[in-house]
N, C-alpha and C positions, 0 to 999 in steps of 0.2 A: 449120584455119589455125594456123600456128605462132605461139606467143606472142611478143610484142615483147620480153619478158624471157626470155632463154635459160635454161630451168630445168636444163639440163645443164651449166651453168657456175656458178662462184662469184659471190657478190654483187660482190666487187671486180672480177672480170672484166666483169660486166655494166655496172658503173659506168664502167669505163675504156673499154669498146668501144662503148657506146651501144646504143640499141634495135635490134631485128631487124625490118626492114621493107623490102619490095621492091615494094610495090604503088603504084598511082597515087594522087596526092593529089586531093581533091575541089576543085571550083571553089567557094570559100567565098562569094563574092558571090552566086552563083546559089543555093547551098544555104541561105543565110540570108535571102534575099529572100522576103517573105511570111510570115515567122514572127510570131507575136503578140508585142507589146511585153513585155519582161521586165526585171526588176531583181533584183540579188542584193546584199544588205547595203548598199543604197543606190547601187550602181553600175548603170548601164544596160548590159545584156549582150544578146547575141544569143539566148541561152537560159540557163536555170538548170541545165543538164546539164553534168556534169563528172566528174573523176576524183578519188577520195579519196587520202589519204596512203597511200603504198605503192608503186604501180607507177612513179611518176615520180621516178626516182632523182636526176636532175640536169637541167641545162638542155637537154641533148640530147633527153631524153624529153619535157620540157615543150614544147620547140619542135616536135617531131613531133606530139604530140597537139593542140597549138594549130592546126597546119596540117590536122589531120584533123577539125576542127570542134568539139572539146570546148571549152566556154567558161569553165568554172570549174576551174582547174588547180591541184592541190595538190602542192606540193613536198614530197618525202618527209621525214619527221620529222627535225629537227636539234636539237642540244644546245649548251650553252655550252662543252663540251669534247669532244675526240675520244672515240669509243666504237667498238670493232670490231664487225663482224657476227658472228653465230653461224657456225660452220663449215658448209661444203657437206656434204650437200645442204640447200637451204632451202625448196624447193617440191616437193611430191609430190601426185599425184592420189589422192583418197580415195573410198571407197564410202559414200554416204549414202542414207538412206531417209526418207520423211516423218516428221517428229516425232523424229528421232534425238537431238535436243539435250535432250529431257526426261529427267530422271533418276529419275522415279517415286518421289520423296521420299528417295532415297538421297543421302547426303552425299559424293558422288564425281562426278568428271567422266565423261560418257559415253565409250564406247570405239568407235573406228572402225579400219578396216583400209585400207591403201593398195591401189590397183589395181596389178596387175603391170606394166602398160605403158599408155601414152597415145598414141593414133594422132593426131598433130597435123596430119595431112593432111586431116582431117575437121572440119567445124564443131563447136563445143563448147558448145551451149546448155544442156546438162545437167551440165556439169563442176563438180565440187567439188574443192577443193584444201586442203591444209594448207600454211601458210607459217610459217616460223620464222627471223626475221632478228635479233630482239633490239633493235630500234630503234637501229641503228648511226648514227654521225654523223662526218663529217669535222670537222677543226678549224674553228672559226668563221672564221678568215681564208680558208680554202678555200671553205666553203659560202657565205659572204657574197658573194665575188666571183662565184660561180656563180649565185646568186640574181639578181644584177644582169643576168647574161647571159640567164637565164630570163625575166626581166621584159621585156627587149629583144626577145625572140622572140615575144611575144604578138601576135595579130592584133586588128584593131578589134573592140570588143564582147566582149573577154575580160578576166578578172581572174586575178591570181596570189595564191593563198593559200599561206602557208608554215606547215607543221605543226611545232610545237615541243613539247618535253617537258623537264621539269625532271629533274635527276639526284639521286637519294637518296644521301646520303653518311653515313658512320658518325657517330653522335651528332647528326645534323641533326634539326631540328624541322619540323613542317608549314609554319611560316612560312618557314624556309630553303628548303624545296622550292618553295613558291609563288613566292618571290622569284627562284629560278633559272629557273622557267618564264618569269617576267616579263622577266628579262635576255635569255633566248634570243629572246623575242618582240620586244624592243626592237632587238636586233641585226638581226632579220629585216626589220623595218620600215625600219631604216636602209639595208639592202641593196636595198630596193625592193618589199617585199611590199605588196599592196593590202589584205590582211586576214590574220588569224592564225587558226590552228586549234590549240588546246591539246589534245594527245592524252592523255586521262585513262584510256584503256583499251587495254591491250596484254597478251595472255596469254603473250607470249613473253619476258618479262623476269622476273627473280626479285625485283626490288626493288618497293617500294610504289608507284612512279609508275605502274605498269601497272593498278592497280585503284582509283584515286581516285574514279572515277565512282560507286562504290557508297556513298560517304560524302557526305551533303549538306554537312557541315562542311568537308571537303576541297574540294568543288566551289566552295563560297562563298569559301574562302581563295584558291584559285587565280584565280577570277574577279576578286576584289577586287584582287589584286596586278597582274593583267593590266590592269585598268581604270586603275589608278593610273599604270602605266608607259606605256600606249599612247595616252591621251587620246582623240582622235576616231577613231582607227583601229579598225574593228570586229573583233571576234573571236568565234569559235565554240568550243564545247567538244565534244570527240569522246567519245561514250558507248559503252558495251558493252550487252549484252542484259540487261534486267531484266523481271521479271514482277510484282513487288510494286507495286501502283498507288499505295499510300501513299508508298512510297519514291520512286517516279518523280515524284510531285507535289512532294515535298520537294526533290528534285534540281532540278526545273524552277524552283521558286521561289528556291532558293539561287543558281542560275546567273543568273536575271534580276535579283535583288536585288544581285548582285555586279557587274553591269554587262555581262554577256555579251550579244551580239547574237543568240544562238541556240544550238541544239544540232544536232549531226550524229550520226546513229545508224542502223545499229549498226556496231561494229567486228567483227572475227572472233569466233567463239564457241569457247571452249577445249574440247578433248577429248583423251583419251589416244589416241595414234595408234600402231598396230602395223603391221609388215609381215608378221608371222607371230605366232602365239600366244607370248606372253612375250618377244617381240623388238620393241623400240621402233623406229619407222620412221626417226627422226632421231637419229643417234648423238650421245652427249655427255650429261654430267650436267645434269639439270634440263630435258631436252628431250622427255621422254615426253609431256607435255602441250603442245600447240601450237594455234595458231588455225586454225579452219576457215572458209573463205569460198567464194564461188561459189554455184551453184544451190541447194546444200543449206541455205543460210541465208535464202533468199528469204522463206519463210513466216514465219520469226522476225523478219526485218527489217520486214516489213509489220505484224506484230503490234505490235512496239515502236513503229513510227511512229504507229499508231492510239492507243496508250497515251499517247504524248507529246502528240499533238493533243488528246486528252481532258484531260490535265493542264493544257495551255495554256489551254483554255477555262475549266476550273475555277478557274485562277489569275487569270482576267480579263485575259490578255495577248493582244495582237493580233499578227497575222502581221507587220505593219509594225514592231512594237517587238521581236518575238522570233521569229526564223525557225527553222523545223525542216527539216532536210535529211535526206532518206531515203537510206539506204545499206544494201546487203545483197542479194546474189543477183540483181543487175540484169544479166542475160545477153542480153536482147533488148530491142528497142524497146518491146514490149508490157509487159515487166517494169518498165521505167521509167515508162510511162504509169500502171501500177497505183499507184505511189507518188504521182504527181501527181494522179490522180483521187481518191485518198484524202484529199488536202489538203496534202501536203508542199509546201513552198515551193521546194524544189530537190531534185534527185536525182543520185546519183553512182554510178559503176560502176568497180570495181577489176578483179576477175577477168574479168568480161565484156569490159571494154575491152582487157585484155591479149591475149585470144585472138580478139577481133573489133574491130580498130582502126577499122572502119567503123560502129561502133555509134552514134556521134553522127549520122552521115548517115542511118542507119535511123530513129532517133527523130525527127529533124527532118522527114523525109518523112512520117512518120505525123502529126506535129503540123500540118503544112500541109495534109494531105489530110483532116483531121478524121476519122481512122480510126474505123469503127464500133465497134471494141473499146472506145472511150471512152464 
């Protein structure tokens, strides 16, 4: 099945032209009937299944995925000022193997190669991709108006999360960056966001805002600024992949103490991506390393979810006070159930939802049937 994001076109073309979809829309009333009761960050929802920051570029994408039955819809990351996308191409299929993301103690990113072609006429449950957008953003006046349209497109039992990021500026301090996160979040709520997700993890930017999740001090600073700016509006912090359990525990505590309603993990995992030996796959300065997502990060995502759940227990936090949303390699309904069975309070799919827009239908049918895989 072809992706709803046309990987053969630029980001700007996809933004302007909207999602690619010619299928039939499900009967949401019938699809949602009989689902177990669910809440997300205090909101009653049909399910806690949704789409993370990335695939939903604007209100056209939000509206489509709302009608397809995804209930937690995350508007692609926005900023307080315009920022362009990295140049085309932005998405390539890559070849991954189990455990590819481990570096065997070497202080370097793992290396992967792109696949020569991708047959989009076939289902893609094993697909891994690299994506490199650079967290682009329209001007606030543009995206705020569009967020309002996105909110109006939601169906009953759905919530709109807006992903925000602060922008590092020359000579700026951590406090300046945290305040810029908060200003972007304030504007998003003004535009209609039900909740905020602060993107602390992006391997496709050169500035410091892409790796804040690795610093408990930075996590605490951003959370504190958001809490002060947002009042009762809940917010999540988006994390990358970590293995150090002590650091994970410190990050969880910093986020909770700062006022965050929870964490979402994982974002993409960075790797050096080549299309041939010594030839980087994505042209341009600083683009040798880019984020990997899809089936190849499912194992890592589940491992990170388990570590976060352990850290939450050790910190004495409850699911009601501090939610954990599992993300990473959710390509099938069974993949989503794996996160929920582990104990995640919600689950999201990016790459899987792009290539299988009926993924929410698949999961909800499994939930209602009490599938034996559970």
